N, C-alpha and C positions, 0 to 999 in steps of 0.2 A: 062677260068677256071670254072669248074662246082662247084655247091654248096657243093658237097660232098668233093671235094679236099680242098676247103677253110676251111671246118670244120676240116678235118684231119690235115691240116697245122696249124690251130689255136690251136688244141690240142697239136700238137708237140711242138710249141713254148711255150705254157703254161707249159708243162712238163719240157722243158729246163730251163725256168726261175725259175720254182719251185725248180729244182735241184740246180741252182746257189744260190738261197736264202737259201736253207737248208745247203749247203756247207758253205756259208758265216756265217750262224748262228752257225754251229758247230765250225768253225774256231774262231769265237768270243768267244764262250764258253771255248774252250781249250787254246787259246793263248791270245786273247784280254783281257779277264778278268784278266789274269795274270799280264798284264801291270798295271791295276788298283791297284791290291794288292801290286805289287812291289813298286809303288809310295807311297802307304799307309804305307808299312813297312819302307821305307826310312824316312818318316815323323815321324813314331812312334819311331824310334831310338832316336831322340831328345826328344820326349815327355817322354819316359820312363826314360831317364837320369834326366830330370827335376823333374819327380815324385820321383825318388830315392833321389835326393838332398833334396826335401821338407820333405819327411817322415823321412829321417835320421836326419835332423836338428831338427825335432820335438822330435824324440827319444832321441837325445843328451840333449835337454833341460829338458827332464823328468829325466835324470840321470840313475843310476843303473849300474850294472856290465856288461861289454861288453861280448857277447857270443863268443865262439871259431869260428874262420874263417879258414876253410881248405885252404891250399895252393897247395897241391898235392893230387893225387889219385893213389894208387898202381894198375897198369894195367899189366896183364899177357901177354905173347907173343901172345896169341890168341885175345888180345884186350878186354878181359873181366876184370871186377873189381876183384882184389884179396882181398876179404873181410877180410880174416884172417890177413892181414897186415895193416888194418886200425887202427890207433891209435888216441884216443881222447886226446886233450890237452885243458887246461883251465877249467873254472868252469862249472858244470852241471847246467846251468840256462835256464829258459824258456823265450824266447822273443816273445811276441805276435806282430802281425802285423795288422795295420789298414785295414779295408775292403775297397778296391778301389771303386770309383764311376762307375756306368754303362758306358761302352764304354771307360774307362780309360786304357791307356797303363801302365801296372804295373809290368810286369815280362818279362824275356827273357829265352826261352827254347832252349837248344842245344843238338844235337845228335852226339857225337864224333864218334860213330861207322859207321855213314853214310857219314863221310867226306872222303876226298881223302888220308889223312895221318892217319896211325895207330900209336898211341903213346903207348909206353911200359915202364915198370919200374915205378918209382915214377914220374908220368907225372904231369907237372905243370898244375894247373887248367885252367889258361889262355890259354895254348896251346890246351887243350882239347876243350875248347869253340871256340877258333879261327879257329881250324882245322875242326870243325864239321859243320853240318847244323844248322843254328841258326835263330830263329824267335821271334819277339816281340808278347807278349800275351796281349789281352785286356780282360776286365771284361765283361762277358755276352756271352752266346752261341747262341744268336739270329742270323738270317741270315745276318742282317746288319753288325754285328761285324765279322762274319766268312768271309765276303767278304774282310775284312781288314787284315785277318790273323787268327791264332788260337784264340779261345775264351774260357775263363774260365767259367765253370758252376757256376752260381751265388749262388746256394744253397749249394755248396761244400766249404770246407775250402781253404784258400790260400795255395799254395805250401810252404812246410817247417813247416806246423802246423800239429797238431794231427788230424787224420781222413783220409778221401779219397778225395784228391784234384783232380778234374776232368777237363780235357781240351779237347775241340773238334776242329777239323780242316778239311778242304776240302781235298779230295784225287785227284780230277781230274780238278777242275776249281779254279779260283781265287787264282792262285799261287800254288795250290796243296801242301800246307806245309806238309801234312801228307801222301803224295803219297807213300813214301817208308817205311811206318811202317811195311809192311810185310817182310822187311829185318831184322828187329830187332830180336836179339837172347836173350835167357835167360842169364843173367850175364852182358849184355851190360850196360854201364852207360848212364844216362840221367841227364843233369845238368840244374837246374833252378835257375836263379838269381832273387831275390826280394829285396825289400828295406832293409831288415835286414841282407842280406848276400847271400851266394851261397850254394845251397843245392844239394847234389849228391844222386841220386836215382840209384838203381840197378834193372833191369828188372827181374821179377819173372816168373817162369812157372805158368800160370794162374790156373793150376789144383791144385797148393798148396794154392791158395787163395779162389777159387770158386769151386762149385760142377761141375764136368765134365759133368754130365748128362744135364746140362743147356746149354752146348756148342754145336755148330754145327760142329766146326772144331778147331784144334790146329795147330799152325805153326810147320814146320819141326824141327826148332831149339827151339821150346817151348817158343818163345818170344811173341806170341800173340794168341788170340782166336777169333773165329768168332761166333757171336750170332745173334739171330733174331733182326730185326730192331726195334722191340718194347720192347727189353729187357732193360728197364730202371734200373733194379737192379744193373747193372754194376757200376752205380754212387752212389749207396747207401752207407751209412757210413760203414767204416771198423775199426776194433780195431787195431790201429797202425798208422804209418805215411806213407801213400801211395799216389801214383800218378797214375791216370787212364787216358789214352788217347783214344779217340774214333774217328773213321772216317768211311766212307762208304766202303762196301765190297759186292761182288768183285769189282774190278776197273771198272768204267763206269756204276756202278749200285748202287742202294740204298736199295736193297732187304735185306741186312744184315748189321751188324756193325763189323768192325775189332777193337779189343780192346787190348791195351797193359797195363799191370799192373806192377808198379815198387814200390820198398820200399826204404825209406830214410835210408841211411847208414852214411852220413857225412854232416856236416853243422852246423849252429848256434845252432839248437835245438837237434841235433842227440844224443849227449851224455845224455842230460836230458831225452829224450824218452827212450834210452837204459837202463838207470838206473831205470826209473820208471817201465819198463817192467820186469826187473830182480827182482824188489822188491817184 
């Protein structure tokens, strides 16, 4: 065997093994990391239940009038929230929530419209949550937390409070909890449970909240917008009770951000906020 043939064969084997390693790395990124996040989410389910019990116990000790807790959500035949049929019951009180510690599992977010079942009519809140895609949320949007599931922007308010509560999540790796955000439509419900109760948000056409000139694209069903990856203004404070979700866009790229904006319509503080806004 000549020296030239040995070199060519060596290059060939090097390229083959390089391809194998690249494929293995991609497989790990797309599927292996998901196993890690799945295990983390399973553990977080118990953690968040413990957190709820502890905070609720503290709130009970402080006393005060209990806020309204919705049991159903009116849903149209198209699977959208029928906001005109929402009725508030109970006192218009404001219940503040403690700020969770960094990395703490403190909330559960559900996407009923991305589940296999479409609930209609006066849908039970439990059914909407159980039939939808559901994830435990941790405090903090750093990479370590996002590898464990969706992470709450620490500088934003907790969901269910006044302002712009923001949550980030991976789209293609580590369980890809926000992989299907591009399927969200304006009018879809997003449900977030925290220690003080369950909060129902309705997805808004982002053009009714933000300036369209700052957007790169808007979803066909007006459920999301695409913005530049450096557009931190999407998590800036808003006048109202809003929820902002962010993830990478387009899929398999981080050149842009896909953003969903939703507004609180039902939950422990919803009536209080509605009356304050009407005043």
